[in-house]
C-alpha positions in Angstrom: 44.7 -110.2 -16.3 43.8 -111.1 -12.7 47.4 -112.2 -12.1 48.6 -108.7 -13.2 46.7 -107.1 -10.4 48.7 -108.9 -7.7 52.1 -109.7 -9.2 53.8 -106.5 -8.1 53.2 -107.4 -4.4 55.2 -110.6 -4.6 58.8 -111.1 -3.8 61.1 -111.8 -6.8 61.4 -115.6 -6.2 57.7 -116.0 -5.8 57.1 -113.7 -8.7 59.2 -115.9 -11.0 57.6 -119.1 -9.9 54.1 -117.6 -10.4 55.0 -116.2 -13.8 56.1 -119.7 -14.9 53.0 -121.3 -13.5 50.8 -118.8 -15.2 52.6 -119.4 -18.5 52.1 -123.1 -18.2 48.4 -122.7 -17.3 48.0 -120.3 -20.3 49.5 -122.9 -22.7 47.1 -125.5 -21.4 44.1 -123.2 -21.6 45.1 -122.0 -25.1 45.5 -125.6 -26.2 42.0 -126.4 -24.8 40.4 -123.5 -26.7 42.3 -124.4 -29.9 40.8 -127.9 -29.7 37.4 -126.4 -29.0 37.6 -124.1 -32.0 39.0 -126.8 -34.2 36.1 -129.1 -33.4 33.5 -126.4 -34.0 31.8 -126.0 -37.3 32.4 -122.9 -39.4 30.1 -120.1 -38.4 29.5 -121.7 -35.0 28.9 -118.3 -33.4 26.1 -116.0 -34.4 27.6 -113.0 -32.6 31.1 -112.2 -31.3 32.0 -109.1 -29.2 35.8 -108.6 -29.0 38.4 -106.1 -27.8 36.4 -105.1 -24.8 36.1 -105.5 -21.1 33.7 -108.4 -20.4 32.8 -108.2 -16.7 31.7 -111.8 -16.3 30.3 -111.5 -12.8 31.1 -115.2 -12.3 32.3 -116.6 -9.0 35.8 -115.4 -9.6 34.6 -112.1 -11.0 36.9 -112.6 -14.0 37.4 -110.0 -16.7 37.6 -111.2 -20.3 38.3 -109.5 -23.7 35.7 -111.2 -25.8 32.5 -113.2 -25.8 30.7 -115.4 -28.4 27.0 -116.1 -28.6 25.1 -118.9 -30.4 21.4 -118.8 -30.5 20.2 -117.4 -27.2 23.2 -118.8 -25.2 26.7 -117.7 -24.5 29.1 -120.0 -26.4 32.5 -118.8 -25.2 34.2 -116.2 -23.0 37.9 -115.5 -23.0 40.7 -113.7 -24.8 40.2 -112.2 -28.3 42.1 -115.1 -29.8 40.2 -117.8 -27.9 36.8 -116.4 -28.9 37.2 -115.0 -32.4 38.2 -118.5 -33.6 34.5 -119.3 -33.3 33.7 -116.9 -36.1 32.4 -118.0 -39.5 31.2 -116.3 -42.6 27.8 -115.5 -41.1 29.0 -114.4 -37.7 28.3 -110.8 -36.8 31.4 -109.3 -35.1 31.4 -106.2 -33.0 34.6 -104.4 -32.0 33.9 -103.0 -28.6 36.9 -100.7 -28.8 37.5 -101.1 -25.1 34.0 -100.6 -23.9 32.6 -102.6 -21.0 30.0 -105.3 -21.1 28.1 -106.4 -18.0 25.6 -109.2 -17.4 22.0 -108.1 -18.0 20.7 -106.4 -14.9 17.8 -107.8 -12.8 15.4 -105.8 -10.7 14.1 -108.0 -7.8 10.9 -106.0 -7.2 8.7 -104.1 -9.6 5.0 -103.7 -10.3 5.1 -103.1 -14.0 1.5 -103.7 -15.2 0.2 -101.0 -12.8 3.2 -98.7 -13.2 2.7 -98.7 -16.9 -0.9 -97.5 -16.6 -0.2 -94.8 -13.9 -0.4 -91.9 -16.3 -2.7 -93.4 -18.9 -5.5 -90.9 -18.2 -3.3 -87.8 -17.8 0.2 -86.8 -17.0 1.0 -86.4 -13.3 3.6 -83.8 -12.3 6.3 -84.3 -9.7 5.2 -83.2 -6.3 8.0 -82.0 -4.0 5.9 -80.0 -1.4 2.5 -80.0 0.1 1.8 -76.9 -2.0 2.6 -78.9 -5.1 0.1 -81.6 -3.9 -2.6 -79.0 -3.3 -2.0 -77.3 -6.6 -2.4 -80.6 -8.5 -5.6 -81.4 -6.6 -7.0 -77.9 -7.5 -6.1 -78.5 -11.2 -7.9 -81.8 -11.1 -10.9 -80.2 -9.5 -11.0 -77.7 -12.4 -10.8 -80.5 -14.9 -13.4 -82.9 -13.4 -17.2 -82.7 -12.9 -18.3 -81.6 -9.5 -18.5 -84.5 -7.1 -15.9 -86.6 -9.0 -13.3 -88.3 -6.8 -9.7 -86.9 -6.9 -7.1 -89.5 -6.0 -3.4 -88.8 -5.4 -1.4 -92.0 -4.8 2.1 -92.8 -3.6 3.3 -89.3 -3.1 5.1 -90.1 0.1 5.2 -87.6 2.9 8.8 -88.5 3.8 9.8 -87.3 0.3 7.9 -84.0 0.5 10.1 -81.2 1.7 7.4 -80.4 4.3 7.5 -84.0 5.5 3.9 -84.2 6.6 0.4 -85.1 5.3 -1.8 -82.4 3.8 -4.4 -81.7 6.4 -8.1 -82.3 6.1 -8.6 -78.5 6.0 -6.0 -78.0 3.3 -7.6 -80.7 1.1 -11.0 -79.1 1.7 -9.7 -75.7 0.5 -8.1 -77.1 -2.6 -11.2 -79.0 -3.7 -14.3 -78.1 -1.7 -16.7 -79.8 -4.1 -14.8 -83.0 -4.7 -14.0 -85.9 -2.4 -10.2 -86.2 -2.1 -8.1 -89.3 -1.3 -4.3 -88.7 -0.7 -3.1 -92.3 -0.3 0.4 -93.4 0.4 0.6 -97.2 0.5 -1.7 -98.5 3.3 -2.3 -95.0 4.9 -4.2 -92.0 3.6 -5.4 -88.4 4.3 -9.0 -87.5 3.3 -10.9 -84.3 3.0 -14.3 -83.8 4.7 -16.4 -84.8 1.7 -14.4 -88.0 1.2 -14.9 -88.9 4.9 -18.6 -88.1 4.7 -19.2 -90.2 1.6 -17.2 -93.1 3.2 -19.3 -92.9 6.4 -16.2 -92.2 8.5 -17.3 -89.9 11.3 -16.9 -89.4 15.1 -18.8 -92.7 15.7 -17.1 -94.8 13.1 -15.3 -98.0 14.4 -13.3 -100.7 12.6 -15.6 -103.7 13.0 -14.4 -106.0 10.2 -11.6 -107.6 12.3 -8.9 -106.2 10.0 -5.9 -104.1 11.0 -5.8 -100.3 11.2 -7.4 -97.3 12.9 -8.8 -93.9 12.3 -6.8 -91.0 13.7 -8.9 -88.6 15.8 -8.6 -85.1 17.3 -7.8 -85.5 20.9 -10.2 -82.7 22.0 -13.2 -83.5 19.8 -12.9 -87.1 18.8 -13.5 -86.2 15.2 -11.5 -87.9 12.5 -8.4 -85.8 11.5 -8.7 -87.2 8.0 -5.7 -89.5 8.4 -6.4 -93.3 8.1 -4.0 -95.9 9.1 -4.4 -99.0 6.9 -8.1 -98.3 6.5 -8.4 -97.2 2.9 -10.6 -100.3 2.4 -13.4 -98.3 3.9 -13.0 -95.4 1.5 -15.8 -95.3 -1.1 -13.8 -93.7 -3.9 -14.9 -94.2 -7.5 -12.7 -94.4 -10.6 -13.0 -91.5 -13.0 -11.3 -90.8 -16.3 -10.5 -92.9 -19.4 -10.6 -96.6 -18.8 -8.0 -98.7 -20.7 -8.7 -101.6 -23.0 -6.4 -104.7 -23.1 -4.7 -103.3 -26.2 -3.9 -100.1 -24.2 -2.4 -102.2 -21.4 -0.2 -104.2 -23.8 1.0 -101.0 -25.5 1.8 -99.3 -22.3 3.6 -102.3 -20.9 5.7 -102.5 -24.0 6.7 -98.9 -23.5 7.7 -99.6 -19.9 9.7 -102.7 -20.7 11.5 -100.8 -23.4 12.4 -98.2 -20.8 13.6 -101.0 -18.5 15.9 -102.2 -21.3 17.2 -98.6 -21.7 18.8 -98.8 -18.3 20.1 -102.3 -18.7 17.3 -104.4 -17.2 16.8 -107.7 -18.9 14.9 -109.5 -16.1 12.4 -108.3 -13.5 10.5 -109.8 -10.5 6.8 -108.8 -10.4 6.3 -109.0 -6.6 2.5 -108.9 -6.5 1.2 -110.5 -9.7 -2.5 -110.5 -10.4 -4.4 -112.9 -12.7 -4.8 -110.1 -15.2 -1.0 -109.5 -15.2 -0.2 -113.1 -15.7 -2.5 -113.2 -18.7 -0.9 -110.2 -20.1 2.6 -111.6 -19.7 1.7 -114.9 -21.2 0.1 -113.4 -24.3 3.1 -111.1 -24.9 5.5 -113.9 -24.2 3.7 -116.2 -26.7 4.1 -113.5 -29.3 7.7 -112.9 -28.5 7.0 -109.3 -27.3 8.4 -109.5 -23.8 11.8 -107.7 -23.7 12.3 -108.5 -20.0 12.1 -111.9 -18.5 9.5 -112.0 -15.7 9.6 -113.9 -12.4 6.1 -113.7 -10.9 5.1 -113.8 -7.2 1.3 -114.4 -7.1 -0.7 -111.9 -5.0 -2.4 -113.5 -2.0 -4.7 -111.6 0.3 -3.7 -112.7 3.8 -6.9 -111.4 5.2 -9.1 -113.8 3.2 -10.4 -117.0 4.8 -7.8 -119.7 5.0 -9.7 -122.0 2.6 -9.7 -119.2 0.0 -6.0 -118.6 0.6 -5.3 -122.3 0.1 -7.3 -122.4 -3.1 -5.4 -119.4 -4.5 -2.0 -121.0 -3.7 -3.2 -124.3 -5.3 -4.2 -122.3 -8.3 -0.6 -120.9 -8.6 0.9 -124.3 -8.0 -1.1 -125.9 -10.8 -0.9 -122.9 -13.2 0.8 -123.7 -16.6 3.2 -120.9 -16.0 4.5 -122.6 -12.8 6.5 -124.9 -15.2 9.8 -123.1 -15.8 10.0 -120.8 -18.8 12.8 -118.3 -19.2 10.3 -115.7 -20.5 7.7 -115.7 -17.6 7.7 -118.0 -14.6 5.1 -118.2 -11.8 7.3 -119.3 -8.9 6.3 -117.4 -5.8 3.5 -116.0 -3.6 3.4 -112.6 -1.8 1.5 -111.3 1.2 1.7 -108.1 3.2 2.8 -108.4 6.8 3.2 -104.8 8.0 2.8 -101.2 7.0 5.4 -98.9 5.4 8.5 -97.1 6.4 7.4 -94.1 4.2 4.1 -93.8 5.9 4.9 -94.5 9.6 3.2 -97.8 9.8 6.1 -100.4 9.5 6.0 -102.7 12.5 9.0 -102.1 14.8 10.4 -103.8 17.8 10.7 -100.5 19.6 8.2 -97.6 19.5 8.4 -95.2 16.6 8.4 -92.2 18.9 6.0 -89.2 18.8 6.3 -87.5 15.5 4.6 -84.5 13.8 6.2 -85.7 10.5 4.4 -89.1 10.6 1.4 -87.7 12.6 2.2 -90.1 15.5 1.0 -89.0 19.0 1.1 -92.3 20.9 4.5 -92.8 22.5 4.0 -96.6 22.5 3.0 -96.9 18.9 5.1 -99.5 17.1 3.3 -99.6 13.7 1.0 -102.2 12.3 1.3 -106.0 11.9 -1.4 -107.4 9.6 -1.0 -111.2 10.1 -1.2 -113.1 13.3 1.7 -115.6 13.9 -0.3 -118.8 13.6 -1.9 -117.6 10.3 1.5 -116.5 8.9 2.9 -120.0 9.6 -0.1 -121.6 7.9 0.2 -119.4 4.7 4.0 -120.0 4.6 3.4 -123.8 5.0 0.9 -123.8 2.1 3.3 -121.9 -0.2 6.5 -123.8 0.6 4.9 -127.2 0.4 3.4 -126.3 -3.0 7.0 -125.5 -4.3 6.3 -121.8 -4.3 8.7 -119.2 -2.9 7.0 -117.5 0.0 7.7 -113.8 0.5 6.0 -111.1 2.6 6.2 -107.3 2.6 8.1 -106.9 5.9 9.6 -103.4 6.4 10.1 -103.0 10.2 12.4 -105.2 12.3 9.3 -106.4 14.2 7.8 -107.8 11.0 11.2 -109.2 9.8 11.5 -111.1 13.1 7.9 -112.3 12.9 8.5 -113.7 9.4 11.8 -115.3 10.4 10.0 -116.9 13.3 7.4 -118.4 11.0 10.1 -119.8 8.7 12.0 -121.2 11.7 8.9 -123.0 13.0 8.4 -124.6 9.6 12.0 -125.6 9.4 11.4 -127.9 12.3 8.9 -129.7 10.0 10.9 -129.7 6.8 14.0 -127.9 5.5 12.9 -124.6 4.1 16.2 -123.5 2.5 15.6 -125.3 -0.8 12.5 -123.2 -1.3 14.5 -120.0 -0.7 12.0 -118.3 1.6 12.2 -114.6 1.1 11.7 -111.3 2.9 10.6 -108.4 0.9 12.0 -104.9 1.8 13.6 -106.0 5.2 14.7 -102.4 5.7 15.1 -102.6 9.5 17.0 -105.6 10.6 19.2 -106.8 13.5 22.3 -108.9 14.1 20.1 -111.8 15.3 17.9 -111.6 12.2 20.9 -111.8 9.9 22.2 -114.8 11.9 18.8 -116.6 11.6 18.6 -115.8 7.9 22.0 -117.4 7.3 21.1 -120.5 9.3 17.7 -121.0 7.6 18.7 -120.0 4.0 16.4 -117.0 3.9 16.9 -114.6 1.0 16.0 -110.9 0.9 14.8 -108.4 -1.7 15.9 -104.8 -0.8 15.6 -101.4 -2.4 18.9 -99.3 -2.2 17.4 -96.2 -3.6 15.2 -95.8 -0.6 18.3 -95.1 1.5 19.1 -92.2 -0.8 15.5 -90.9 -1.0 14.5 -91.3 2.6 17.7 -91.3 4.6 17.3 -87.8 5.8 13.8 -88.4 7.1 14.9 -91.6 8.9 17.9 -89.8 10.4 15.5 -87.1 11.7 13.1 -89.6 13.1 15.5 -92.2 14.5 19.0 -90.9 14.5 22.1 -92.9 13.5 21.9 -95.4 16.5 18.6 -96.9 15.5 19.7 -97.0 11.9 22.6 -99.3 12.7 20.9 -102.2 11.0 19.1 -100.3 8.3 19.8 -102.0 4.9 23.0 -103.6 6.3 24.4 -104.7 3.0 28.0 -105.3 4.0 27.1 -107.5 6.9 24.7 -109.5 4.8 27.4 -110.1 2.2 30.0 -111.0 4.9 27.6 -113.5 6.5 26.7 -115.1 3.1 23.0 -114.1 3.1 21.8 -113.7 -0.4 20.3 -110.3 -0.9 19.2 -108.7 -4.1 18.6 -105.2 -5.3 15.3 -103.8 -6.6 13.3 -100.7 -6.9 9.6 -101.4 -5.9 8.7 -99.4 -9.1 5.0 -98.6 -8.9 4.3 -95.4 -10.8 5.3 -93.7 -14.0 7.6 -94.6 -17.0 11.0 -93.0 -16.6 13.9 -94.5 -14.6 14.5 -91.4 -12.5 11.1 -89.6 -12.7 9.3 -92.7 -11.3 8.2 -92.3 -7.6 10.5 -95.2 -6.8 13.3 -94.8 -9.4 14.3 -98.0 -11.2 17.7 -97.0 -12.6 19.9 -99.8 -11.3 23.1 -97.7 -11.6 21.5 -95.3 -9.1 20.9 -98.3 -6.8 24.5 -99.5 -7.2 25.9 -96.0 -6.4 23.7 -95.8 -3.3 25.0 -99.2 -2.1 28.6 -98.1 -2.7 28.3 -94.7 -1.0 25.2 -94.9 1.3 24.6 -91.2 0.5 21.2 -89.6 1.2 19.9 -86.5 -0.5 19.2 -83.3 1.3 21.7 -84.1 4.1 25.5 -84.3 4.4 25.2 -87.4 6.7 26.2 -90.8 5.5 24.0 -93.6 6.8 26.5 -96.0 8.4 29.5 -96.0 6.1 30.7 -99.3 7.5 27.8 -101.0 5.5 29.1 -99.7 2.2 29.6 -102.4 -0.6 32.4 -102.7 -3.0 31.6 -102.1 -6.7 31.8 -105.8 -7.3 29.3 -106.5 -4.5 27.0 -103.8 -5.7 26.9 -105.2 -9.2 26.1 -108.7 -7.8 23.1 -107.2 -6.1 21.6 -106.6 -9.6 23.0 -109.7 -11.3 23.9 -113.1 -9.8 22.3 -112.4 -6.4 18.9 -111.6 -8.0 19.3 -114.7 -10.2 19.7 -116.7 -6.9 16.6 -115.0 -5.5 14.6 -116.4 -8.4 16.2 -119.9 -8.6 17.9 -119.0 -11.9 21.6 -118.8 -11.1 22.3 -121.6 -13.6 20.5 -119.7 -16.4 21.5 -116.1 -16.0 23.1 -113.5 -13.7 26.7 -113.9 -15.0 28.4 -114.2 -18.4 29.5 -117.8 -18.6 29.2 -120.4 -21.4 25.9 -122.1 -21.5 24.0 -119.3 -19.8 21.4 -117.0 -21.5 23.1 -114.3 -23.6 21.6 -111.4 -21.6 24.1 -108.6 -21.5 24.6 -104.8 -21.8 27.2 -102.5 -23.3 27.8 -99.4 -21.1 29.3 -95.9 -21.7 31.9 -96.0 -18.9 34.0 -98.5 -17.0 31.9 -99.3 -14.0 34.8 -100.7 -12.1 37.2 -97.7 -12.3 35.2 -94.6 -13.1 34.9 -91.9 -10.4 32.5 -93.2 -7.8 29.9 -90.5 -8.3 29.9 -91.3 -12.1 28.4 -94.7 -11.4 24.9 -93.3 -11.1 25.3 -91.5 -14.4 26.4 -94.5 -16.5 24.5 -94.8 -19.7 23.5 -98.1 -21.3 24.4 -98.1 -25.0 23.0 -101.5 -26.0 21.0 -104.2 -24.3 20.8 -107.8 -25.5 18.2 -110.4 -24.5 19.0 -113.9 -25.5 21.6 -112.7 -28.0 19.2 -110.3 -29.7 19.5 -106.5 -29.4 16.4 -105.1 -27.7 17.8 -101.6 -27.0 18.0 -99.5 -29.0 15.2 -101.5 -30.6 16.0 -102.5 -34.2 13.4 -101.4 -36.7 12.0 -103.5 -39.5 
């Protein structure tokens, strides 16, 4: 089939020679498969899919007609004749009738245990404007007892049409008798009562040695209500129904089922708590995990170094640190800078004065949370304990700081075998990419952010400063392993989630670099091919998690994780990519979506 794509470009003499060579190779391969099938016992395959388009995603990106599965592994991939000879009387055979099969998709960055519980107490509507935010807050004020805290989390100002924080005065008017916290990642906007209860007034100072600051009115010195990386000082209290362990398990099952519905068979939990590890382990032991989990253990970089060392030691000696295809504790995660969505990512050049981000200081570059010497020490502890180190590093200043730490350690021992990682890495540079290639650094990026936030970034920075924003094409060309993820944090629903986790949306963004609410394309020269975009969510993510020999492509011996989709991903109209529907999802050869009953 691959030969057919190119034969018409050949001259007649070459074409004739090539045809003869292919015929000879075909006879040899056919003979090999005939021997293999002849040696196999009757009923060798448990499942055979045939007469389809099997997109293997292997190194040669080959397309096959059929695939056989035995147990939880792929037995054979090839032509219909080569594969169906593995059938026996107990083999289940599925005629794909031309449909496409892809490797099971992998999300390199999710927070599933928290996301599953986001609407446990009550449904939370989509908020598209500041008016929507204030209406929701007013509705909560009517439903709660006077004095109860109202919390709105992860409704990013860059995604509101107003593109600004709700003011202290607006929050006061919406809920005068309730303390209100509007938190977006490390930053927040508070109303007057919340400030008062938290002891944040004109005289308040950050005295704990941690990062962050309180924004103040230039004329009065009073807090404006906006806190930069200072939500640790907010005295909010949890209200509403509190979940039991059974509730957490039930909600996580619902979320994993929804992951399966969009083709996800593996995920990387990029800030795993002890409670989450326990939950994964219990469900895995009972055979209830329908996604494989790679876990990066949450480490508080602001803790004393002896506590950090103890936590890393705990991860390294944990029973889940031994490889298990169901759940594997293999990394650690820290937070190095703020966020792109909140105006606190650490940049090499100043952000620029911005009413949208509420930035008044022309020299403001964002927030860096970890000093270089401490970052090196944490990375050393992680890598020498056979744990993948990664850090939330959004701005190019943070990306370079993390690369510098890895480079320093590389002078002590080779870091590449530990696959040191950068999480997010939205703003990069030519030098950063070169250093990542040299050191073997991998990266975990979120394509959907380009779609959701491109207009805001264009307004703030312009095309010139976005030259190295999510530079996928250059990363592929330079051989830097980069994977696609979502950073899913809230809500169940692949498109209604605050950070949508539908991987076909991510692939479409990587192929088109289209942003909503604008007709501008963010650097078209960084577009990926469809093949490359699929690799973001398959073999590249397997490489990110040290599992390229186990999954990420459809090859004999690998785990039988695969999906059947509604359209031909490789040839459908480009804008149809984001609308592809997953018809079936298999994990280890067993159908998990739609879930079989009984």
